[in-house]
Kinemage of the C-alpha trace (Angstrom):
@kinemage 1
@onewidth
@group {chain A} dominant
@subgroup {mainchain}
@vectorlist {calphas} color= white
{ca gly a 1} P -33.468 16.397 -17.024
{ca glu a 2} L -32.905 15.797 -20.683
{ca gly a 3} L -29.533 16.699 -22.120
{ca gly a 4} L -28.085 16.804 -18.593
{ca ser a 5} L -25.632 14.553 -16.899
{ca gly a 6} L -28.352 12.629 -15.108
{ca glu a 7} L -27.220 13.940 -11.747
{ca pro a 8} L -30.104 15.442 -9.785
{ca gly a 9} L -29.009 18.766 -8.386
{ca gly a 10} L -25.352 18.139 -9.170
{ca ser a 11} L -24.936 15.396 -6.558
{ca pro a 12} L -21.729 13.329 -6.707
{ca leu a 13} L -21.576 10.331 -8.994
{ca arg a 14} L -22.241 6.982 -7.387
{ca cys a 15} L -21.210 3.553 -8.587
{ca ala a 16} L -23.530 0.558 -8.699
{ca ala a 17} L -22.791 -0.369 -5.069
{ca gly a 18} L -23.871 3.085 -3.910
{ca phe a 19} L -20.432 4.352 -2.943
{ca arg a 20} L -19.183 7.692 -4.126
{ca arg a 21} L -16.581 7.461 -6.875
{ca his a 22} L -14.557 10.408 -5.635
{ca ser a 23} L -14.370 10.951 -1.904
{ca gly a 24} L -12.463 14.207 -2.194
{ca lys a 25} L -10.023 13.007 0.475
{ca lys a 26} L -6.973 12.739 -1.720
{ca ser a 27} L -3.607 14.276 -1.087
{ca gly a 28} L -1.464 14.591 -4.166
{ca gly a 29} L -3.602 12.115 -6.082
{ca val a 30} L -3.055 9.223 -3.666
{ca ser a 31} L -5.778 8.300 -1.209
{ca ala a 32} L -5.141 8.001 2.516
{ca met a 33} L -6.283 4.372 2.490
{ca tyr a 34} L -3.732 3.498 -0.205
{ca lys a 35} L -0.954 5.197 1.765
{ca arg a 36} L -1.952 3.300 4.897
{ca ala a 37} L -1.932 -0.003 2.988
{ca val a 38} L 1.535 0.707 1.560
{ca leu a 39} L 2.774 1.565 5.061
{ca val a 40} L 1.345 -1.632 6.566
{ca phe a 41} L 2.697 -3.891 3.809
{ca gly a 42} L 6.079 -2.169 3.898
{ca leu a 43} L 6.391 -2.711 7.641
{ca leu a 44} L 5.126 -6.276 7.266
{ca ala a 45} L 7.798 -7.007 4.640
{ca ile a 46} L 10.514 -5.666 6.957
{ca val a 47} L 9.276 -7.752 9.903
{ca leu a 48} L 8.992 -10.824 7.693
{ca gly a 49} L 12.514 -10.232 6.379
{ca phe a 50} L 13.938 -10.099 9.890
{ca ala a 51} L 11.982 -13.230 10.816
{ca ile a 52} L 13.453 -15.065 7.808
{ca leu a 53} L 16.954 -13.936 8.788
{ca val a 54} L 16.510 -15.066 12.393
{ca arg a 55} L 15.035 -18.401 11.372
{ca thr a 56} L 17.804 -18.975 8.828
{ca ala a 57} L 20.494 -18.204 11.407
{ca tyr a 58} L 18.771 -20.442 13.984
{ca glu a 59} L 18.704 -23.336 11.501
{ca gly a 60} L 22.420 -23.016 10.853
{ca gly a 61} L 22.476 -20.617 7.935
{ca gly a 62} L 22.033 -20.865 4.226
{ca ala a 63} L 22.653 -18.428 1.422
{ca val a 64} L 19.094 -18.600 0.087
{ca gly a 65} L 17.523 -17.850 3.467
{ca phe a 66} L 19.808 -14.902 4.117
{ca ala a 67} L 19.230 -13.588 0.595
{ca phe a 68} L 15.438 -13.806 0.896
{ca gly a 69} L 15.499 -12.169 4.328
{ca ala a 70} L 17.637 -9.317 3.060
{ca leu a 71} L 15.470 -8.893 -0.044
{ca phe a 72} L 12.297 -8.654 2.031
{ca ile a 73} L 13.901 -6.018 4.252
{ca val a 74} L 15.042 -4.029 1.212
{ca leu a 75} L 11.591 -4.372 -0.371
{ca gly a 76} L 9.849 -3.041 2.729
{ca ala a 77} L 12.342 -0.218 3.178
{ca ala a 78} L 12.004 0.777 -0.483
{ca arg a 79} L 8.210 0.877 -0.211
{ca leu a 80} L 8.422 3.112 2.852
{ca tyr a 81} L 11.020 5.334 1.170
{ca leu a 82} L 8.884 5.771 -1.937
{ca leu a 83} L 5.795 6.418 0.184
{ca arg a 84} L 7.612 9.149 2.071
{ca lys a 85} L 9.075 10.619 -1.125
{ca thr a 86} L 5.654 10.867 -2.803
{ca ser a 87} L 3.962 12.381 0.255
């Protein structure tokens, strides 16, 4: 009606694509999908870091390869730590 919010019967707001803006499935302000994505990318960074380390060692070593491998492992571990700390 006039002067109202334009929501018939108080239904949830929808964006242009028809999806609800707020699903109500948030825990502590962070959605479950976001947490899952952080978990997957954190684990992927750790696996990639180990792969870089193994490949660098197989090729005979190199400071840059070992440094990048270690940094990827630390990056992944830090993401998982922060995810757990905020949960």
